[in-house]
C-alpha positions, 0 to 999 in steps of 0.5 A: 944944187945937190941931187939925191936918191929918193925912195919910190913906191916900187922901192918901198914895196920891195923893202916891205916884201923882203921884211915881211918874208923874213918875218913870215919865215921866222913865224914872227908877228911884227909891224913894219914901217918905212919912212922917208929921209925926213921921218915921214911915213911911207908905209906901215903894215902890221902882220896878223897877231901883232900887238897894236902898240907895235904900230906906234913903236915901229914907226918911231924906230923908223923915224929915229933911224932916219932922223938920226942917220943911225941904227936905233940899236946905237941909241939903246947902247948909249942909254944902257952905257950910262948916257941916260939923258938921251932918252929925253931926245925929241922924236927918238926911241932908243929901242933896237929895230930901226935901220937907216936906208942908204943909197950911195952913202946917203940916207934916203929913209929908214925901216923900223920893226916891232913885235918880237925881241929887239934883235929879231926886230932888227933882223927883219928890218935888215932883211928889208934894208938889204934890197937896196 
C-alpha cells in the first residue's frame, strides 16, 4: 500500500497567508483558491475589490493544475502554440495562474489565482506554493 502527504488545514492557512500577503504587497485585488490533489476545494478567498468572476476562474485554475499535475501556464502555451483542440478538455482552463503543490515530488493539491494579469496571478500563486 502507498502512502502520501495530504494538505491539512494548517497547511492551507499558510498557503493562503503567503499568497494573500503577496497580493496585498503588490496592491492586487485577486481571488485565491486552494484544492486537494483531486481538485476538490479546500479554501477560496476573494480580496476586496476583486471581480466576482475571478472566484470561478481561480477555482478552475487550481483544479486544472491539480488534475493535470502541471502549471496552467503550460496549457495556455500549448493552445497559443497551435494545439487549439486542447481548449475542449474537460475541467481544465488554459489560463496562467494555477500552480500544483508538490511534497516530495507528489502533487498534494494546487493553488489558483485570478484577478490581475496572468503573470501576476502566477506570481501570487507561486508565493503561496513556496511555503511548502
